[in-house]
C-alpha positions in Angstrom: 0.0 0.0 0.0 3.0 2.3 0.7 4.1 2.1 -2.9 0.6 2.9 -4.2 0.7 6.1 -2.2 4.2 7.0 -3.4 3.2 6.3 -7.0 0.1 8.4 -6.5 2.2 11.3 -5.4 4.5 11.0 -8.4 1.5 10.6 -10.7 -0.2 13.7 -9.2 2.9 15.7 -9.9 3.0 14.4 -13.5 -0.6 15.3 -14.0 0.0 18.8 -12.6 2.9 19.2 -15.0 0.9 18.1 -18.0 -1.8 20.6 -16.9 0.8 23.3 -16.5 2.2 22.6 -19.9 -1.2 23.1 -21.5 -1.7 26.4 -19.7 1.7 28.1 -20.0 2.5 29.2 -23.6 6.2 28.3 -23.4 8.0 25.6 -25.4 8.9 23.6 -22.2 8.1 19.9 -21.9 5.8 18.7 -19.1 8.7 16.6 -17.7 10.6 19.8 -16.9 7.6 21.4 -15.2 7.3 18.1 -13.3 10.9 18.3 -12.1 10.3 21.9 -11.0 7.1 21.1 -9.2 8.7 18.1 -7.4 11.7 20.3 -6.4 9.4 22.9 -5.0 7.4 20.4 -3.1 10.5 18.7 -1.7 12.2 22.0 -0.9 9.1 23.5 0.7 8.7 20.4 2.9 5.2 19.6 1.5 6.5 16.2 0.3 9.1 14.3 2.3 11.8 12.4 0.4 10.7 9.2 2.3 7.2 9.5 0.9 8.4 9.0 -2.7 11.8 7.3 -2.3 10.8 3.7 -2.7 8.8 4.3 -5.9 11.4 6.6 -7.3 14.1 4.1 -6.7 12.1 1.4 -8.5 11.5 3.7 -11.4 15.2 4.6 -11.7 16.1 0.9 -11.6 13.8 0.1 -14.5 14.7 3.2 -16.5 17.1 1.4 -18.9 14.1 -0.7 -20.1 12.3 2.5 -21.0 15.0 3.2 -23.7 14.3 0.0 -25.6 11.3 1.3 -27.5 13.2 4.5 -28.5 16.2 2.4 -29.7 13.9 0.2 -31.7 12.3 3.3 -33.2 15.8 4.5 -34.2 16.6 1.2 -35.8 13.4 1.3 -37.8 14.2 4.8 -39.1 17.8 4.1 -40.0 17.2 4.7 -43.7 16.1 8.3 -42.8 19.1 8.8 -40.5 21.9 7.3 -42.6 22.5 10.6 -44.4 23.2 12.5 -41.2 24.7 9.6 -39.2 28.3 11.0 -39.0 27.2 14.4 -37.8 24.8 12.8 -35.4 27.5 10.6 -33.9 29.8 13.6 -33.6 27.1 15.6 -31.7 26.4 12.7 -29.4 30.1 12.2 -28.5 30.8 15.9 -28.0 27.7 16.5 -25.9 28.3 13.3 -23.8 31.9 14.5 -23.1 30.6 18.0 -22.2 28.0 16.6 -19.8 30.6 14.3 -18.2 33.0 17.2 -17.7 30.5 19.6 -16.3 29.0 17.0 -14.0 32.5 16.1 -12.8 33.4 19.7 -12.1 30.1 20.3 -10.3 30.6 17.2 -8.1 34.2 18.3 -7.3 32.9 21.7 -6.3 30.3 20.3 -4.1 32.8 17.9 -2.4 35.2 20.8 -2.0 32.6 23.0 -0.4 31.4 20.2 1.9 35.0 19.6 3.1 35.5 23.3 3.7 32.4 23.5 5.9 33.4 20.4 7.8 36.9 21.7 8.4 36.1 25.2 9.4 
């Protein structure tokens, strides 16, 4: 029953995000609105991490399965992508490296700040 409540909270946030996307005339996907809503709820203390953690952990664990339909769709549309395959691979490699570098620098900064606070 605990997971049903947790899933209900996540589903409610998703529904609110979909509703917000239809109201706000910006080219922002509902998933981004959902992240913002969930962040606001967690930061404001309206939703505790423990009240969504179990369901969120499960969804993160099965996330690789969610990419299978997208990969199959790409394989089906190979004939349309073959003309731009080389530039597409280049963009994927460059953006992946950029994301890894920025994430690493952010993590190092957070660790450095945490150590400074602990030491003095």
